[in-house]
N, C-alpha and C positions, 0 to 999 in steps of 0.2 A: 504494499500499499504507500504510496505517496499523498503528499498533502502539500497544496499549493494556494498562495495568498496573492490576489491583486487588487492595486486602487488605480483609479483614474479621475481626474477631474477638468470640466473646461467651465469656462463663463460663457455666459449668455452674450449671443450678438443678434442684430434684428438682420433680417433679410435670410435668415437660415431655418430651415425645417427641424422640429425636435424631434429625434428618432431617439426611443430608449426600447432595448431588450428588441431590437428589430422593428419596433410599433410605432407609428406616428402619433406623435399626442399632440392634439391640437393646443397651440399655443401661439402668443406673440412672437415669441424668441426661439430662438435656435441655440445650437452650441459653436461656438469657436473653434474651428477646428481645419487639420488639412483633409481628414477625412470627412463623413458624415457625423462625426462627433459622438456617436453613441457609447456614452460612458460606462454604460452597463457591460457592454460588449468588451469594450476594451479592458476593462476590469476583469472579467472572465477569461479574455484570452492571457492575460498575463499570470491569471491563477493558473491555468493550464500550463504555460509555459513555464513558468516555476516550480509546479509540481513535477514535471517532466525533466528539469535541470538543463532546459533550452534557451536561458535568456528571456529578455519579455518583447514585448509587442514591439518594440522600436528597434528592436535588432533585426526583426524579420520583416518588417514594414515600414522601413521611415520616412518619416514626413517629408525629408527632403527628395526624395521620389515621384515625380510626376505621375508612376503609374496607380500610388495610391491619392491622388488628388480626389475627394470628393465620392471616393468610392464605399461603396454599402459595406458597414462594418461585419454584416453577416457571412459578405464572402471573406473577410479577414476569419472569421471564426471557423467557418468549413474548412480552409486550410490549415488551421491550428487542429482542428479534428483530425482531420486525414494524416497530419504529422504522427500524432498521437498512435493512431491506428496503424501505422505502418512499422511504427516502433515497438507495439506489443503493448501498449497501455489502453486500457477502458476507461471511461469516465464512470465512477459510481455514484457522485452525487454532486449537485450545486447548490452551496447558499449566497444570497444575495443580497446586499442592503445598498439602496438607492438613499441617498440624502438630499432631499430638495425642500425648501420651503413653499416654492410654488413650480409647476402646475401640481395639484393632488393625482395622484398615480395610481391608487387603489382601483379604480376602474380600468384600466389597462393591464393588471398583473396576469389576469389568466390568456389573455392574448400573446402576452411576453412569454410565459411559461410554453405555450404552443410553439413559437418561434423557436426558442432555445431549444425544447425539444425535438424539433424537425432536424436543427444543424448539430444536437449534439449526439444524436442518436439514441439517445435514452427517454423513458416515458416522462411524462409532467411531473409524477408524484416524485422523481427524483430532483426537481429543480424546484426549490425553494426563493421567492423574492419578496422581500419587505421593504416597505418605504417608510423613511421616516425623517423627521425635520429636526432641527437643531433650536426650536422655540426663540426664533430671532437671532441667535448668535453666528458669528461668522460669515463666510462670504457665502454660504450657501443660506442661513438665516436674512443676510440682506437681500437675498433675492439675486444675487450676482451671478451664481450658478449653480453647478449639479457635479455633485461626488457620489462615486461608487465603490463600493467593497465586494469582492469575491472570494470565496473560498470554496476549494474544490478538492475530491477525493479521488485518485487516480488508484486502478489496480493494474499489476502487471499481469498480463495473460501468460498462462502457461500452454506451452506449445505442447 
């Protein structure tokens, strides 16, 4: 068994869509980022890569590369999952916490789980997504952006 933790944060920016967990959330601001800015998926990619000992998302998908400009983060996640599978690792479960004062995310959690389940090739009951606020404290509390933490458990597949 291998455990990994990932973290990501982005500030809000006008003129961008807000994508979290592969789901578009209706909101007046999106994330400032080189890709689509999906902080949930970026944290998840980092957790997976960390558990496997493969570095981080920036090493595999650098923001200096035009190839990843405005890319759908689900594509990046599927590439990470393929890397895990090719190296004999299976995802056991995922636990994610999204920190956002706004918008309210609870109505979108089931859709996020469905997107992630499809990309991770695991059942939705192995994916837990929590949304919380910081009660007005810090950059998320001031509604300047969104952050996410992800923890994953990988299992080495016996041949």
